Backbone as JSON Lines, residues from 0, in Angstrom:
{"i":0,"aa":"X","n":[111.65,88.09,129.17],"ca":[110.32,88.37,128.65],"c":[110.35,89.5,127.61]}
{"i":1,"aa":"X","n":[111.29,90.44,127.8],"ca":[111.38,91.56,126.86],"c":[111.67,91.08,125.44]}
{"i":2,"aa":"X","n":[112.54,90.08,125.33],"ca":[112.88,89.55,124.0],"c":[111.66,88.92,123.34]}
{"i":3,"aa":"X","n":[110.84,88.24,124.14],"ca":[109.64,87.61,123.58],"c":[108.64,88.65,123.1]}
{"i":4,"aa":"X","n":[108.5,89.74,123.86],"ca":[107.6,90.82,123.45],"c":[108.13,91.48,122.17]}
{"i":5,"aa":"X","n":[109.42,91.72,122.12],"ca":[110.02,92.29,120.91],"c":[109.82,91.35,119.72]}
{"i":6,"aa":"X","n":[109.94,90.07,119.97],"ca":[109.72,89.09,118.92],"c":[108.29,89.17,118.37]}
{"i":7,"aa":"X","n":[107.32,89.3,119.25],"ca":[105.92,89.43,118.83],"c":[105.74,90.67,117.96]}
{"i":8,"aa":"X","n":[106.34,91.76,118.37],"ca":[106.23,93.02,117.6],"c":[106.84,92.85,116.22]}
{"i":9,"aa":"X","n":[108.02,92.26,116.16],"ca":[108.69,92.08,114.87],"c":[107.9,91.14,113.97]}
{"i":10,"aa":"X","n":[107.39,90.04,114.53],"ca":[106.6,89.12,113.72],"c":[105.3,89.76,113.24]}
{"i":11,"aa":"X","n":[104.71,90.63,114.05],"ca":[103.48,91.32,113.64],"c":[103.76,92.23,112.45]}
{"i":12,"aa":"X","n":[104.88,92.93,112.49],"ca":[105.26,93.8,111.36],"c":[105.54,92.97,110.12]}
{"i":13,"aa":"X","n":[106.28,91.87,110.31],"ca":[106.59,90.98,109.17],"c":[105.3,90.4,108.58]}
{"i":14,"aa":"X","n":[104.31,90.14,109.43],"ca":[103.05,89.57,108.96],"c":[102.31,90.51,108.01]}
{"i":15,"aa":"X","n":[102.44,91.8,108.23],"ca":[101.79,92.77,107.34],"c":[102.33,92.63,105.92]}
{"i":16,"aa":"X","n":[103.64,92.58,105.81],"ca":[104.25,92.38,104.49],"c":[103.94,91.0,103.94]}
{"i":17,"aa":"X","n":[103.93,90.01,104.82],"ca":[103.62,88.65,104.4],"c":[102.21,88.51,103.86]}
{"i":18,"aa":"X","n":[101.28,89.26,104.44],"ca":[99.9,89.22,103.95],"c":[99.82,89.74,102.51]}
{"i":19,"aa":"X","n":[100.49,90.85,102.26],"ca":[100.51,91.41,100.9],"c":[101.17,90.43,99.93]}
{"i":20,"aa":"X","n":[102.32,89.88,100.34],"ca":[103.04,88.94,99.48],"c":[102.21,87.69,99.22]}
{"i":21,"aa":"X","n":[101.53,87.2,100.27],"ca":[100.72,85.99,100.12],"c":[99.58,86.18,99.14]}
{"i":22,"aa":"X","n":[98.88,87.31,99.27],"ca":[97.76,87.59,98.36],"c":[98.27,87.71,96.93]}
{"i":23,"aa":"X","n":[99.35,88.45,96.74],"ca":[99.91,88.59,95.38],"c":[100.38,87.25,94.84]}
{"i":24,"aa":"X","n":[101.02,86.46,95.68],"ca":[101.52,85.16,95.24],"c":[100.39,84.21,94.87]}
{"i":25,"aa":"X","n":[99.32,84.2,95.65],"ca":[98.19,83.33,95.34],"c":[97.49,83.75,94.05]}
{"i":26,"aa":"X","n":[97.57,85.03,93.74],"ca":[97.0,85.54,92.48],"c":[98.0,85.45,91.34]}
{"i":27,"aa":"X","n":[99.17,84.87,91.61],"ca":[100.24,84.71,90.62],"c":[100.66,86.05,90.01]}
{"i":28,"aa":"X","n":[100.72,87.06,90.85],"ca":[101.18,88.39,90.43],"c":[102.66,88.52,90.74]}
{"i":29,"aa":"X","n":[103.28,89.52,90.12],"ca":[104.68,89.8,90.41],"c":[104.8,90.3,91.85]}
{"i":30,"aa":"X","n":[105.79,89.79,92.55],"ca":[106.02,90.2,93.92],"c":[107.14,91.23,93.97]}
{"i":31,"aa":"X","n":[106.94,92.32,94.69],"ca":[108.01,93.32,94.79],"c":[109.19,92.77,95.6]}
{"i":32,"aa":"X","n":[110.36,92.82,94.99],"ca":[111.55,92.3,95.65],"c":[111.82,93.03,96.95]}
{"i":33,"aa":"X","n":[111.62,94.34,96.97],"ca":[111.9,95.12,98.18],"c":[111.02,94.65,99.33]}
{"i":34,"aa":"X","n":[109.76,94.3,99.05],"ca":[108.87,93.85,100.11],"c":[109.27,92.46,100.59]}
{"i":35,"aa":"X","n":[109.68,91.61,99.67],"ca":[110.14,90.27,100.06],"c":[111.37,90.37,100.97]}
{"i":36,"aa":"X","n":[112.28,91.25,100.64],"ca":[113.5,91.41,101.44],"c":[113.17,91.98,102.83]}
{"i":37,"aa":"X","n":[112.33,93.0,102.88],"ca":[111.97,93.59,104.17],"c":[111.23,92.56,105.03]}
{"i":38,"aa":"X","n":[110.3,91.83,104.42],"ca":[109.56,90.79,105.14],"c":[110.53,89.76,105.73]}
{"i":39,"aa":"X","n":[111.46,89.32,104.93],"ca":[112.42,88.31,105.38],"c":[113.34,88.81,106.48]}
{"i":40,"aa":"X","n":[113.83,90.03,106.34],"ca":[114.75,90.58,107.34],"c":[114.04,90.79,108.68]}
{"i":41,"aa":"X","n":[112.84,91.34,108.63],"ca":[112.11,91.57,109.88],"c":[111.71,90.25,110.53]}
{"i":42,"aa":"X","n":[111.28,89.28,109.72],"ca":[110.94,87.97,110.27],"c":[112.17,87.3,110.86]}
{"i":43,"aa":"X","n":[113.32,87.44,110.2],"ca":[114.57,86.87,110.73],"c":[114.94,87.52,112.06]}
{"i":44,"aa":"X","n":[114.74,88.83,112.16],"ca":[115.01,89.52,113.42],"c":[114.06,89.01,114.51]}
{"i":45,"aa":"X","n":[112.81,88.76,114.15],"ca":[111.86,88.19,115.1],"c":[112.29,86.8,115.54]}
{"i":46,"aa":"X","n":[112.8,86.02,114.61],"ca":[113.27,84.68,114.93],"c":[114.47,84.72,115.88]}
{"i":47,"aa":"X","n":[115.4,85.63,115.61],"ca":[116.58,85.77,116.47],"c":[116.17,86.19,117.88]}
{"i":48,"aa":"X","n":[115.28,87.15,117.98],"ca":[114.85,87.59,119.31],"c":[114.07,86.49,120.03]}
{"i":49,"aa":"X","n":[113.32,85.69,119.28],"ca":[112.61,84.57,119.9],"c":[113.6,83.52,120.41]}
{"i":50,"aa":"X","n":[114.61,83.23,119.62],"ca":[115.65,82.29,120.06],"c":[116.32,82.8,121.33]}
{"i":51,"aa":"X","n":[116.66,84.08,121.35],"ca":[117.29,84.66,122.54],"c":[116.36,84.59,123.75]}
{"i":52,"aa":"X","n":[115.1,84.87,123.54],"ca":[114.13,84.8,124.63],"c":[114.0,83.39,125.19]}
{"i":53,"aa":"X","n":[114.01,82.4,124.31],"ca":[113.92,81.0,124.74],"c":[115.2,80.59,125.46]}
{"i":54,"aa":"X","n":[116.34,80.99,124.94],"ca":[117.63,80.64,125.55],"c":[117.76,81.25,126.94]}
{"i":55,"aa":"X","n":[117.22,82.44,127.13],"ca":[117.3,83.09,128.44],"c":[116.57,82.3,129.52]}
{"i":56,"aa":"X","n":[115.74,81.34,129.11],"ca":[115.12,80.45,130.06],"c":[113.84,80.94,130.69]}
{"i":57,"aa":"X","n":[113.33,82.06,130.25],"ca":[112.09,82.56,130.85],"c":[110.87,82.27,129.98]}
{"i":58,"aa":"X","n":[111.01,81.32,129.07],"ca":[109.91,80.98,128.17],"c":[109.26,79.67,128.61]}
{"i":59,"aa":"X","n":[107.96,79.6,128.47],"ca":[107.25,78.36,128.76],"c":[107.28,77.46,127.54]}
{"i":60,"aa":"X","n":[106.39,76.48,127.52],"ca":[106.38,75.53,126.42],"c":[105.8,76.13,125.13]}
{"i":61,"aa":"X","n":[104.84,77.04,125.23],"ca":[104.25,77.61,124.01],"c":[105.26,78.41,123.18]}
{"i":62,"aa":"X","n":[106.09,79.26,123.77],"ca":[107.1,79.94,122.95],"c":[108.11,78.97,122.31]}
{"i":63,"aa":"X","n":[108.38,77.86,122.97],"ca":[109.3,76.88,122.38],"c":[108.64,76.19,121.18]}
{"i":64,"aa":"X","n":[107.38,75.82,121.33],"ca":[106.64,75.25,120.19],"c":[106.55,76.27,119.07]}
{"i":65,"aa":"X","n":[106.3,77.51,119.44],"ca":[106.25,78.6,118.47],"c":[107.56,78.72,117.7]}
{"i":66,"aa":"X","n":[108.66,78.6,118.41],"ca":[109.98,78.68,117.78],"c":[110.14,77.59,116.73]}
{"i":67,"aa":"X","n":[109.75,76.37,117.07],"ca":[109.85,75.26,116.11],"c":[109.01,75.54,114.87]}
{"i":68,"aa":"X","n":[107.79,76.03,115.08],"ca":[106.93,76.34,113.93],"c":[107.47,77.5,113.1]}
{"i":69,"aa":"X","n":[108.03,78.51,113.78],"ca":[108.63,79.62,113.02],"c":[109.84,79.15,112.22]}
{"i":70,"aa":"X","n":[110.6,78.2,112.74],"ca":[111.73,77.65,111.99],"c":[111.23,76.92,110.74]}
{"i":71,"aa":"X","n":[110.14,76.18,110.88],"ca":[109.55,75.52,109.71],"c":[109.06,76.55,108.7]}
{"i":72,"aa":"X","n":[108.41,77.61,109.2],"ca":[107.95,78.69,108.32],"c":[109.12,79.35,107.61]}
{"i":73,"aa":"X","n":[110.23,79.53,108.34],"ca":[111.41,80.15,107.74],"c":[111.97,79.29,106.6]}
{"i":74,"aa":"X","n":[112.0,77.99,106.8],"ca":[112.46,77.11,105.72],"c":[111.57,77.25,104.49]}
{"i":75,"aa":"X","n":[110.26,77.29,104.72],"ca":[109.34,77.52,103.6],"c":[109.56,78.87,102.95]}
{"i":76,"aa":"X","n":[109.87,79.87,103.77],"ca":[110.15,81.2,103.24],"c":[111.39,81.23,102.36]}
{"i":77,"aa":"X","n":[112.42,80.48,102.78],"ca":[113.63,80.41,101.95],"c":[113.33,79.76,100.6]}
{"i":78,"aa":"X","n":[112.51,78.72,100.61],"ca":[112.15,78.07,99.35],"c":[111.33,79.02,98.47]}
{"i":79,"aa":"X","n":[110.37,79.71,99.09],"ca":[109.58,80.68,98.32],"c":[110.46,81.78,97.74]}
{"i":80,"aa":"X","n":[111.43,82.23,98.53],"ca":[112.33,83.27,98.04],"c":[113.17,82.76,96.87]}
{"i":81,"aa":"X","n":[113.51,81.48,96.88],"ca":[114.27,80.93,95.75],"c":[113.44,80.98,94.47]}
{"i":82,"aa":"X","n":[112.14,80.76,94.59],"ca":[111.26,80.9,93.42],"c":[111.25,82.36,92.94]}
{"i":83,"aa":"X","n":[111.22,83.26,93.91],"ca":[111.22,84.68,93.59],"c":[112.49,85.05,92.82]}
{"i":84,"aa":"X","n":[113.63,84.59,93.3],"ca":[114.9,84.91,92.64],"c":[114.97,84.32,91.23]}
{"i":85,"aa":"X","n":[114.36,83.16,91.04],"ca":[114.38,82.51,89.73],"c":[113.25,83.0,88.83]}
{"i":86,"aa":"X","n":[112.45,83.93,89.36],"ca":[111.32,84.49,88.62],"c":[110.35,83.41,88.14]}
{"i":87,"aa":"X","n":[110.09,82.46,89.02],"ca":[109.15,81.38,88.72],"c":[107.9,81.56,89.58]}
{"i":88,"aa":"X","n":[106.78,81.05,89.12],"ca":[105.56,81.15,89.93],"c":[105.73,80.4,91.26]}
{"i":89,"aa":"X","n":[105.24,81.0,92.3],"ca":[105.34,80.39,93.63],"c":[104.26,79.33,93.78]}
{"i":90,"aa":"X","n":[104.61,78.15,94.28],"ca":[103.58,77.11,94.48],"c":[102.57,77.57,95.52]}
{"i":91,"aa":"X","n":[101.31,77.56,95.15],"ca":[100.26,78.04,96.05],"c":[100.22,77.22,97.34]}
{"i":92,"aa":"X","n":[100.44,75.93,97.22],"ca":[100.4,75.09,98.42],"c":[101.49,75.49,99.41]}
{"i":93,"aa":"X","n":[102.66,75.84,98.92],"ca":[103.75,76.25,99.81],"c":[103.46,77.61,100.43]}
{"i":94,"aa":"X","n":[102.84,78.5,99.68],"ca":[102.44,79.81,100.23],"c":[101.5,79.6,101.41]}
{"i":95,"aa":"X","n":[100.52,78.71,101.24],"ca":[99.54,78.46,102.29],"c":[100.2,77.8,103.5]}
{"i":96,"aa":"X","n":[101.05,76.8,103.27],"ca":[101.74,76.12,104.38],"c":[102.62,77.1,105.15]}
{"i":97,"aa":"X","n":[103.36,77.92,104.42],"ca":[104.24,78.93,105.05],"c":[103.42,79.88,105.91]}
{"i":98,"aa":"X","n":[102.31,80.36,105.35],"ca":[101.47,81.31,106.09],"c":[100.82,80.65,107.31]}
{"i":99,"aa":"X","n":[100.3,79.45,107.14],"ca":[99.65,78.77,108.27],"c":[100.64,78.48,109.4]}
{"i":100,"aa":"X","n":[101.83,78.03,109.05],"ca":[102.84,77.76,110.09],"c":[103.17,79.05,110.84]}
{"i":101,"aa":"X","n":[103.32,80.15,110.11],"ca":[103.67,81.42,110.74],"c":[102.52,81.95,111.61]}
{"i":102,"aa":"X","n":[101.31,81.85,111.12],"ca":[100.16,82.35,111.89],"c":[99.96,81.53,113.17]}
{"i":103,"aa":"X","n":[100.03,80.22,113.05],"ca":[99.88,79.36,114.23],"c":[101.0,79.64,115.23]}
{"i":104,"aa":"X","n":[102.22,79.77,114.72],"ca":[103.36,80.07,115.59],"c":[103.16,81.41,116.29]}
{"i":105,"aa":"X","n":[102.67,82.4,115.56],"ca":[102.44,83.73,116.13],"c":[101.39,83.67,117.25]}
{"i":106,"aa":"X","n":[100.31,83.0,116.98],"ca":[99.23,82.89,117.98],"c":[99.74,82.17,119.23]}
{"i":107,"aa":"X","n":[100.47,81.1,119.05],"ca":[101.02,80.37,120.21],"c":[101.99,81.24,121.01]}
{"i":108,"aa":"X","n":[102.81,82.01,120.29],"ca":[103.75,82.89,120.98],"c":[102.99,83.96,121.75]}
{"i":109,"aa":"X","n":[102.0,84.53,121.14],"ca":[101.19,85.57,121.79],"c":[100.52,85.02,123.05]}
{"i":110,"aa":"X","n":[99.92,83.85,122.93],"ca":[99.27,83.22,124.1],"c":[100.33,82.92,125.17]}
{"i":111,"aa":"X","n":[101.49,82.48,124.72],"ca":[102.55,82.1,125.65],"c":[103.12,83.23,126.47]}
{"i":112,"aa":"X","n":[103.04,84.45,125.95],"ca":[103.6,85.58,126.73],"c":[102.54,86.34,127.5]}
{"i":113,"aa":"X","n":[101.28,86.01,127.28],"ca":[100.21,86.7,128.02],"c":[99.93,86.06,129.36]}
């Protein structure tokens, strides 16, 4: 259970950076590379701790569903980061899908550990 709680904390921190990046991306503004990197690293750490929590076997079905959604969000994040590296405008639809997958996954994880 400790890993799942740590995962929630890490994803909450990553969400703060993600909110800033999402707003800037939807407004087609330049995104700070440092914030993109920190967001990605913290979210990846949250994903690793979630995987560990699920593997330990003390997770119910909601954290497992959350893990699947976070993996989908991570794939979207990698694609968005590729746009960032190429200095191309981020597709607004992908920003929204990435954010929605992450928010739904976060809520499910939170409900699952309470």
